[in-house]
C-alpha positions, -999 to 999 in steps of 0.1 A, spaced: 238 -223 564 203 -234 571 193 -252 604 181 -288 604 144 -279 606 147 -255 576 167 -279 554 146 -310 559 109 -320 557 88 -346 575 110 -347 606 99 -375 630 109 -393 661 104 -431 656 110 -462 677 97 -447 709 119 -416 704 151 -436 698 155 -426 662 153 -392 644 143 -394 608 137 -368 580 138 -361 543 168 -338 537 167 -311 511 189 -315 480 208 -287 464 183 -283 436 154 -278 461 140 -314 460 141 -338 489 160 -371 494 146 -404 506 140 -407 544 172 -409 564 177 -413 601 201 -415 630 199 -438 660 197 -415 691 207 -443 714 243 -439 700 246 -402 709 258 -393 744 271 -362 762 308 -362 769 314 -332 791 292 -309 771 302 -324 737 277 -346 718 295 -377 706 282 -404 682 293 -439 692 303 -460 662 303 -497 659 335 -515 649 333 -549 633 361 -572 641 368 -609 634 350 -630 660 380 -651 667 402 -621 676 382 -609 706 355 -636 712 326 -613 702 309 -603 670 311 -566 675 326 -540 698 313 -505 705 340 -478 700 340 -441 707 
C-alpha cells in the first residue's frame, strides 16, 4: 500500500492549517477532484488519533441544532 504522499498530488494545508486537502490518485492512475479533511476534528485520545463526527438531531429533542459525538 502506498503512503498518503505517494498516492496523492497537490497536497496543501488550507484555512490557516486547519484543513488538509489533496487530489487522491484513482486506480487507473488519474487523479480525483480535490478532497479535504477538517483537522480541527482530529484529536489524540491516549496515543490514538480520533476523528470527531457531528451528529444531527432534531432541535426539539435536545434544544440545540447539532451535537458533537465521538
